[in-house]
C-alpha positions in Angstrom: 100.7 -9.0 -29.3 100.4 -11.8 -27.1 102.8 -11.8 -24.0 105.7 -14.4 -24.3 104.8 -17.2 -21.8 108.7 -18.1 -21.9 109.6 -14.9 -19.7 113.2 -13.9 -20.9 113.8 -16.9 -22.9 113.4 -16.6 -26.5 111.4 -19.2 -28.4 114.5 -20.4 -30.2 116.3 -20.8 -27.1 113.7 -22.9 -25.5 113.2 -25.2 -28.4 116.9 -25.7 -28.9 117.8 -25.9 -25.2 114.8 -27.0 -23.1 112.1 -28.6 -25.5 112.1 -32.5 -24.8 115.6 -32.0 -23.0 115.2 -30.6 -19.8 112.7 -29.1 -17.3 112.3 -25.1 -17.0 110.6 -22.9 -14.4 109.2 -19.6 -15.6 108.4 -17.3 -12.6 105.4 -15.0 -13.7 105.0 -16.6 -17.1 101.6 -14.8 -17.4 101.6 -11.7 -15.3 98.6 -10.8 -12.9 97.0 -14.3 -14.3 93.2 -14.5 -13.4 92.2 -18.2 -13.7 89.5 -18.4 -16.3 87.7 -21.2 -14.4 87.5 -22.1 -10.5 86.8 -25.4 -8.4 83.1 -24.8 -8.2 82.7 -24.3 -12.1 85.3 -27.1 -12.5 83.2 -29.6 -10.2 80.0 -28.4 -12.2 81.8 -29.5 -15.6 82.4 -32.8 -14.0 78.7 -33.6 -13.7 78.3 -33.7 -17.3 78.0 -37.2 -19.1 80.1 -35.5 -22.0 83.1 -34.5 -20.0 85.8 -36.6 -19.1 86.7 -36.2 -15.4 88.5 -38.3 -12.5 88.6 -37.7 -8.9 91.6 -39.0 -6.8 91.8 -39.1 -2.9 95.5 -39.3 -2.4 95.4 -40.6 1.4 94.5 -44.0 0.0 95.3 -43.2 -3.8 91.6 -44.1 -4.8 90.7 -43.2 -8.5 86.9 -42.4 -9.6 85.8 -41.9 -12.9 83.0 -39.2 -13.7 80.4 -38.1 -14.3 79.9 -37.3 -10.8 76.8 -36.8 -8.7 76.8 -33.3 -6.8 76.3 -35.1 -3.5 79.8 -36.9 -4.0 81.5 -33.6 -3.9 79.6 -32.9 -0.2 81.1 -36.3 1.0 84.6 -35.6 0.2 87.1 -34.9 3.1 88.3 -31.7 3.8 91.9 -32.3 2.3 93.8 -34.5 0.3 91.8 -34.9 -3.0 92.0 -33.6 -6.5 89.6 -33.2 -9.2 90.9 -33.4 -12.7 88.9 -32.4 -16.0 90.2 -33.1 -19.4 89.9 -30.9 -22.5 88.6 -27.9 -20.7 89.7 -25.6 -23.4 86.7 -27.3 -25.6 84.1 -26.4 -23.0 85.1 -23.1 -21.7 86.3 -20.7 -24.4 88.3 -18.5 -21.9 90.5 -21.4 -21.1 90.7 -22.3 -24.8 92.2 -18.7 -25.3 95.2 -20.0 -23.3 96.4 -21.8 -26.3 97.5 -18.4 -28.1 100.4 -18.4 -25.5 101.9 -21.7 -27.3 102.3 -20.2 -30.8 105.9 -21.2 -30.8 104.9 -24.9 -31.2 103.0 -26.6 -34.0 99.3 -26.5 -33.2 98.6 -30.2 -34.3 101.1 -31.2 -31.6 99.0 -29.9 -28.7 96.3 -32.4 -27.2 94.3 -30.4 -24.4 94.3 -28.3 -21.5 93.4 -30.4 -18.5 92.6 -28.4 -15.4 92.6 -29.7 -11.8 91.3 -28.6 -8.6 92.9 -29.7 -5.4 92.3 -29.1 -1.8 95.3 -28.9 0.8 97.6 -31.8 0.3 95.7 -32.9 -2.9 98.1 -35.0 -5.4 98.0 -37.9 -7.9 101.4 -39.0 -6.6 105.0 -39.4 -8.0 104.7 -40.2 -11.8 106.0 -39.6 -15.1 104.2 -38.6 -18.4 105.1 -39.9 -22.0 104.4 -36.5 -23.3 105.5 -32.7 -22.8 103.4 -30.8 -20.4 103.3 -27.2 -19.4 102.0 -26.9 -15.6 100.4 -23.3 -15.2 99.6 -22.4 -11.8 96.0 -20.9 -11.5 94.7 -19.7 -8.1 96.6 -20.9 -4.8 99.8 -22.6 -4.6 101.6 -25.9 -5.4 104.8 -27.5 -4.4 106.6 -29.4 -7.3 109.0 -31.7 -7.2 110.9 -33.3 -10.0 113.1 -36.3 -9.9 115.2 -38.6 -12.3 114.3 -39.5 -15.9 112.1 -42.5 -16.1 111.3 -45.4 -18.6 108.7 -47.9 -19.1 110.6 -50.2 -16.8 110.4 -47.9 -13.8 108.8 -49.7 -10.8 105.4 -48.7 -10.0 103.1 -49.2 -6.7 101.6 -52.5 -7.0 97.8 -53.0 -7.1 97.4 -49.1 -7.2 94.9 -47.8 -9.8 97.1 -44.8 -10.5 100.6 -45.4 -12.2 102.4 -44.1 -9.0 106.3 -44.5 -9.1 107.5 -46.9 -6.1 110.6 -45.0 -5.9 110.9 -41.3 -6.2 113.7 -38.9 -4.8 113.1 -35.2 -5.4 116.3 -33.7 -7.2 114.6 -29.8 -7.2 111.6 -28.5 -5.8 109.8 -25.4 -6.0 106.5 -23.7 -4.9 104.4 -22.3 -7.7 102.3 -19.0 -7.3 99.5 -17.8 -9.7 100.9 -17.4 -13.1 104.1 -19.2 -12.6 104.5 -22.2 -14.9 106.8 -25.5 -15.0 107.6 -27.2 -18.3 108.5 -31.0 -18.2 109.8 -33.0 -20.9 108.7 -36.7 -21.3 109.6 -39.2 -18.9 110.9 -36.6 -16.2 109.4 -38.0 -12.8 107.6 -35.2 -10.6 105.3 -34.7 -7.8 103.0 -32.0 -7.1 101.2 -31.2 -4.0 98.6 -28.6 -3.2 99.4 -26.2 -0.5 95.8 -25.3 0.4 93.1 -25.1 -2.2 94.5 -24.5 -5.9 94.1 -25.0 -9.4 96.4 -26.0 -12.2 96.4 -25.7 -15.9 98.2 -28.5 -17.7 98.8 -28.0 -21.2 99.5 -31.5 -22.8 100.9 -32.6 -25.9 100.2 -35.5 -28.3 102.6 -38.3 -28.0 101.4 -41.3 -29.9 103.0 -44.5 -29.3 104.7 -46.5 -32.3 102.2 -49.3 -31.9 99.3 -46.8 -32.1 100.5 -45.2 -35.1 101.3 -48.5 -36.9 97.7 -49.7 -35.9 96.2 -46.6 -37.5 98.4 -46.6 -40.6 97.7 -50.2 -41.0 93.9 -49.6 -41.1 94.4 -46.6 -43.5 96.7 -49.2 -45.8 93.7 -51.5 -45.7 91.3 -49.0 -47.1 93.4 -49.1 -50.4 95.1 -45.5 -50.4 98.1 -47.6 -51.9 98.6 -50.5 -53.9 99.0 -53.7 -51.8 102.3 -55.5 -52.2 102.2 -59.3 -51.4 105.0 -61.4 -49.8 107.0 -63.6 -52.2 109.4 -66.6 -51.3 113.0 -66.3 -51.0 114.9 -68.8 -53.0 113.8 -72.2 -51.4 115.8 -75.4 -50.8 114.1 -78.9 -49.7 115.5 -78.1 -46.2 113.0 -75.2 -45.8 110.3 -77.5 -45.8 110.6 -78.1 -42.2 108.0 -76.1 -39.9 110.8 -73.7 -38.9 110.5 -70.3 -40.2 113.9 -69.5 -41.5 116.0 -66.0 -41.3 115.5 -65.5 -45.2 111.5 -65.2 -44.8 111.9 -62.7 -42.0 114.2 -60.5 -44.3 111.7 -60.7 -46.8 109.0 -59.8 -44.6 110.9 -56.8 -43.1 111.8 -55.6 -47.0 108.3 -55.6 -48.0 107.0 -53.7 -44.9 109.9 -51.0 -45.3 109.2 -50.9 -48.8 105.4 -50.2 -48.3 106.3 -47.7 -45.8 108.9 -45.9 -48.2 106.3 -43.4 -49.7 106.8 -40.2 -48.2 103.7 -38.5 -49.8 101.5 -41.5 -48.5 103.0 -41.0 -44.8 102.6 -37.3 -45.1 98.9 -37.6 -45.9 98.3 -40.3 -43.3 100.2 -38.4 -40.7 98.3 -35.1 -41.2 94.9 -37.3 -41.0 96.2 -38.9 -37.9 97.5 -36.0 -35.9 94.3 -33.7 -36.7 91.8 -36.4 -35.6 89.5 -34.6 -33.0 90.0 -35.7 -29.4 86.4 -36.4 -29.1 85.0 -37.1 -32.6 81.3 -37.7 -31.5 81.2 -34.4 -29.9 82.7 -32.0 -32.5 79.2 -30.2 -33.4 78.9 -29.6 -29.5 82.7 -28.4 -28.5 83.4 -26.8 -32.0 86.7 -28.8 -31.9 88.8 -28.0 -34.8 92.3 -29.3 -35.4 94.2 -28.5 -38.7 97.5 -29.2 -40.4 98.7 -28.7 -44.0 100.9 -30.9 -46.0 103.3 -29.6 -49.0 103.8 -32.1 -52.0 106.9 -32.4 -54.1 104.9 -30.5 -56.9 104.3 -27.5 -54.7 100.7 -28.2 -54.0 99.3 -27.9 -50.4 96.7 -30.1 -48.9 94.9 -29.1 -45.8 93.5 -31.3 -43.2 90.8 -30.6 -40.4 89.6 -32.8 -38.0 91.2 -35.9 -39.8 89.7 -35.1 -43.2 91.1 -33.5 -46.5 89.7 -30.2 -46.8 
């Protein structure tokens, strides 16, 4: 039986009182945690062209994208830098096994496990994310500060390659030891700084923007999965011959779009396809990535989707 990563808190309590509501620190989330990858191995992954990686030097907040040459790591300063590698769960099976601890959440919601290695003082700056994240401490220590809840209008540092908050005031602060974990809901500002060399495992979740979903859904609708509906005029008057678009037309447009979306079966099929799309479609054969979800229909039948395709 898999140890609960939530400590003394039940899954029901966590989902009701913390998930997407407020942060939670869990000491000893994984007892005697032995990180399945270290800094040298992470740097090795960052040399590969197929692997998505970034390097942040925090003294000047510079950002570099991989793949990197081995010589780049030899020229880094002794402190204040961070290497981040996305989707390590796809490349290192032992990292992928950490997913089993999060079986109290829908598997199609999980995006990936990003692993970071930082030297002393390494950080990516105070920021916020639009998605939920669990920050599991691997080797070493990291000091985490959390601040206020932000939004899209929160001011950022100008001309910075990273989205760093221009204003950040710490409301709470903790030092995480190996096996400790911090859960952060979307939009909560946070700032992590390495206290000596350390690794952090970040379990992130998919949180697509409405515009992203509308774009994908529009593409699906254009493929003809539903019969197209066309705009019809509202009752016209001679005054409507002007170039001004009257409210009556806008109401017709809104009603037509809502009518098109008012198909639960179509939306369920599209959403399952959308949320199970692989993170790296061109690398599925190499990574073995598998995302799946099922949809139950009104007639009781069930459709299964794997990697964006109906099984």
